[in-house]
C-alpha positions in Angstrom: -5.3 -36.6 -20.9 -8.0 -34.0 -20.5 -11.7 -34.8 -19.6 -12.8 -33.6 -23.0 -10.3 -36.1 -24.7 -11.3 -39.0 -22.4 -15.0 -38.4 -23.0 -14.5 -38.3 -26.7 -12.5 -41.6 -26.7 -15.1 -43.3 -24.5 -18.1 -42.3 -26.6 -16.3 -43.1 -30.0 -16.2 -46.7 -28.8 -20.0 -46.6 -28.5 -20.2 -44.8 -31.9 -21.5 -41.7 -30.2 -20.3 -38.1 -30.0 -20.8 -35.6 -27.2 -22.8 -32.4 -27.8 -21.6 -29.2 -26.1 -23.7 -26.1 -25.6 -22.6 -22.8 -24.1 -25.6 -22.0 -21.8 -24.1 -19.0 -20.0 -21.7 -16.4 -21.4 -20.1 -14.1 -18.8 -18.1 -12.0 -21.3 -18.0 -8.3 -20.5 -18.4 -8.7 -16.7 -15.7 -7.9 -14.1 -15.5 -11.5 -12.9 -16.7 -13.6 -15.9 -18.2 -17.0 -15.4 -19.0 -19.4 -18.3 -21.2 -22.5 -18.2 -21.2 -25.4 -20.7 -23.7 -28.2 -21.0 -22.6 -31.5 -22.5 -25.0 -34.3 -23.5 -24.4 -37.9 -24.6 -25.9 -41.3 -24.2 -29.1 -39.9 -22.6 -27.1 -38.1 -19.9 -26.0 -34.5 -19.5 -23.9 -32.4 -17.2 -23.2 -28.7 -16.7 -19.8 -27.3 -15.9 -18.7 -23.8 -15.0 -15.4 -21.9 -15.1 -13.7 -18.6 -15.6 -13.1 -19.4 -19.2 -15.0 -21.3 -21.9 -12.3 -24.0 -22.0 -12.4 -24.4 -18.2 -16.2 -24.7 -18.2 -16.1 -27.2 -21.1 -13.5 -29.5 -19.4 -15.5 -29.4 -16.1 -18.7 -30.4 -17.9 -16.9 -33.3 -19.6 -15.4 -34.4 -16.2 -18.8 -34.4 -14.5 -20.4 -36.4 -17.4 -17.6 -38.9 -17.2 -18.4 -39.4 -13.5 -22.0 -40.1 -14.4 -21.2 -42.5 -17.2 -18.7 -44.4 -15.0 -21.6 -46.0 -13.1 -23.0 -47.6 -16.3 -22.4 -51.3 -16.5 -21.2 -51.1 -20.1 -18.5 -48.5 -19.4 -17.5 -48.9 -15.7 -14.9 -51.5 -16.6 -13.4 -49.5 -19.5 -9.7 -48.9 -19.0 -10.2 -45.3 -20.1 -11.7 -44.6 -16.7 -8.8 -46.2 -14.9 -6.8 -43.0 -15.2 -7.4 -40.1 -12.7 -9.7 -37.7 -14.5 -8.7 -34.1 -13.6 -9.4 -30.9 -15.5 -6.3 -29.1 -16.6 -7.7 -26.1 -14.8 -8.1 -27.9 -11.5 -5.0 -26.3 -10.0 -5.5 -23.0 -11.7 -4.9 -20.1 -9.2 -8.1 -18.1 -8.9 -6.7 -15.2 -6.9 -4.5 -12.4 -8.3 -1.3 -13.5 -6.6 0.8 -11.0 -8.6 -1.2 -8.1 -7.2 -1.2 -9.4 -3.7 2.6 -9.9 -3.8 3.2 -6.4 -5.1 1.0 -5.0 -2.3 2.8 -7.1 0.4 6.2 -5.9 -0.8 5.1 -2.2 -0.8 3.7 -2.4 2.7 7.0 -3.8 4.0 9.3 -1.6 1.9 10.7 -4.7 0.1 12.1 -4.7 -3.4 9.5 -4.9 -6.1 9.1 -8.5 -7.5 10.8 -9.3 -10.8 9.5 -12.0 -13.2 11.2 -13.9 -16.0 10.0 -16.6 -18.4 12.9 -19.1 -18.1 11.7 -21.9 -20.4 8.8 -23.4 -22.3 8.7 -27.0 -23.3 6.4 -29.6 -24.9 4.4 -29.9 -28.1 2.7 -26.8 -29.5 -0.7 -27.9 -28.4 0.5 -29.0 -24.9 3.2 -26.5 -23.9 4.3 -26.0 -20.3 5.7 -22.6 -19.4 8.0 -21.9 -16.4 8.3 -18.5 -14.7 10.8 -17.3 -12.1 9.9 -14.7 -9.5 12.6 -12.8 -7.6 12.3 -10.5 -4.6 15.8 -9.5 -3.3 17.7 -12.8 -2.7 14.5 -14.9 -2.7 13.6 -16.9 -5.8 10.7 -19.2 -6.7 9.7 -21.0 -9.9 6.5 -22.4 -11.2 5.1 -24.0 -14.4 1.7 -24.1 -15.9 -0.1 -24.5 -19.3 -0.2 -20.7 -19.8 2.3 -17.9 -19.2 -0.2 -16.0 -17.1 -0.9 -18.9 -14.8 2.8 -19.8 -14.4 3.5 -16.2 -13.4 0.6 -16.3 -10.9 1.8 -19.5 -9.3 5.4 -18.2 -9.0 4.0 -15.1 -7.3 1.9 -17.2 -4.9 4.9 -19.4 -4.0 7.0 -16.2 -3.3 4.2 -14.7 -1.2 4.0 -17.8 0.9 7.8 -17.9 1.2 8.0 -14.3 2.3 5.3 -14.7 4.9 7.0 -17.7 6.3 10.4 -16.0 6.5 9.1 -12.7 7.8 6.8 -14.3 10.4 7.4 -12.8 13.8 9.5 -9.9 12.4 8.2 -6.5 13.4 6.6 -4.6 10.6 8.5 -1.7 9.1 5.4 0.3 8.8 4.9 3.5 10.9 4.8 3.1 14.7 1.8 4.3 16.7 3.8 7.2 17.9 4.7 8.2 14.3 1.0 7.9 13.4 0.0 10.1 16.3 2.6 12.7 15.3 1.2 12.6 11.7 -2.3 13.1 12.9 -1.3 15.9 15.2 0.6 17.6 12.4 -2.5 17.6 10.3 -4.3 19.4 13.1 -1.5 21.9 13.3 -1.5 22.6 9.6 -5.2 23.2 9.6 -4.8 25.7 12.4 -2.0 27.4 10.5 -4.2 27.9 7.5 -6.9 29.4 9.7 -4.4 31.8 11.4 -2.9 32.9 8.1 -6.3 34.2 7.1 -6.8 36.0 10.4 -3.3 37.4 11.0 -2.6 40.8 9.6 -4.4 43.0 7.1 -3.8 42.3 3.5 -3.4 46.0 2.7 -0.8 46.4 5.4 1.3 43.6 3.9 1.1 44.9 0.4 4.6 45.3 -1.1 6.3 43.3 1.7 8.1 40.3 0.2 9.3 37.3 2.1 12.9 38.2 1.2 12.3 41.5 3.1 11.5 39.9 6.4 15.1 39.2 7.3 16.1 42.9 6.7 13.1 44.2 8.7 14.0 41.9 11.6 17.7 43.0 11.7 16.9 46.7 11.3 14.0 47.1 13.6 14.1 44.2 16.2 17.5 42.7 16.6 19.3 45.8 17.9 16.9 45.9 20.9 17.9 42.5 22.4 21.4 42.0 23.9 20.3 38.5 25.0 19.5 37.5 21.4 22.9 38.8 20.3 24.5 36.5 22.9 22.8 33.3 21.6 22.7 34.1 17.8 23.9 31.3 15.5 23.2 28.4 17.9 21.1 25.5 16.6 18.2 23.7 18.1 20.5 20.9 19.6 22.4 23.6 21.6 19.2 25.1 22.9 17.8 21.7 23.9 20.8 21.3 26.3 19.9 24.6 28.1 17.6 24.1 31.1 16.2 27.6 30.8 15.5 27.7 27.0 11.9 28.7 27.5 12.9 31.5 29.9 15.5 32.8 27.4 12.9 32.9 24.7 10.4 34.8 26.9 13.1 37.3 28.0 14.0 38.0 24.3 10.3 38.7 23.6 10.4 41.2 26.5 13.5 42.9 25.2 12.0 43.1 21.6 8.6 44.3 22.9 7.0 41.3 21.2 3.6 40.2 22.4 3.1 36.5 22.3 0.2 34.1 22.8 0.3 30.3 23.3 -2.9 28.3 22.4 -3.9 24.7 22.9 -5.0 23.1 19.7 -7.6 20.4 19.1 -6.1 17.0 18.6 -7.7 13.7 17.6 -5.1 11.6 19.3 -3.2 11.4 22.6 -0.6 14.0 21.6 -1.0 17.6 22.8 -0.6 20.3 20.1 0.0 24.0 20.8 0.6 27.1 18.7 2.8 30.1 19.6 1.8 33.4 17.9 4.4 36.3 18.1 3.2 39.8 17.3 6.4 41.1 15.9 7.9 42.4 12.7 6.4 40.5 11.0 3.9 38.2 12.8 5.2 34.7 13.3 3.4 31.4 14.2 5.2 28.3 15.5 3.8 24.9 16.4 4.8 22.1 18.8 3.5 18.9 20.1 4.2 16.4 22.8 2.7 13.8 25.1 2.0 16.5 27.8 1.2 20.2 27.6 4.6 21.1 29.2 6.5 19.1 26.6 4.5 20.6 23.7 5.1 24.1 25.1 8.8 23.5 25.5 9.0 22.3 21.9 7.2 25.3 20.5 9.5 27.8 22.4 12.5 25.9 21.2 11.3 26.3 17.6 10.8 30.0 18.1 14.1 30.5 19.8 16.0 28.5 17.2 14.4 30.5 14.4 15.2 33.9 16.0 18.8 32.9 16.7 19.2 31.9 13.0 17.6 35.1 11.8 20.0 37.1 13.9 23.1 35.3 12.7 
């Protein structure tokens, strides 16, 4: 039985009725709180809760505790039962939201919920919800569908945390995070260089689709070395010990001027840019844990690109 029911039965025996008053209404707030005051037999109590019903039951429970010390009621068998509010075990946190966030962070399948049964009389129904994440399943029941769903989500969250305890997170590693930060710096530099490189009037009428033809007609015929390596991919060039030297020799044969610059970086990775004054002007980027590795990477990018263009 609920505290409201028990208080009613106790006072009816004394030919009294409780008086309830809503003294604080939290409707319209982000986290609503309600307060009820109940008075009877010269005593009063105030209960609070996230709903009016919860506050009313809490007020009745507190008044029952006070009345239980009275000589004329302390031996009443009504008070022999354990008086608990039906909202005593109501989950206050948004477990559904927390479970969804937990699954997203670990690349797990999104939770699925299903109302599997409801039982009991219309005024005292119990609802049971099932929560599934991959092969894991939990069930929970409560007086409302919302609360049953929240409890099932909470049980699932606890189960996943227990099962995944000690397993490495599938989130990005520190190295991956460093590369991402470095790439942001590189992209920023690229945007700056695009605004500085070339005169807009000089490039008027030249389409991206024309770059390939310009390269083949004006640059490619000048380099025998480029002809010998055309069509090879990056994996092939990575196996060559002198890839950087090959790239620089091609620049010389093509009469290309180039400039390599160290870029600012907010992490431990070194980022560099390689600007080639050719037909047209190209900019490549590379990064690594040392300047040498970053430079090697950027020359590999340029060499791979030219070999593909010449193919």
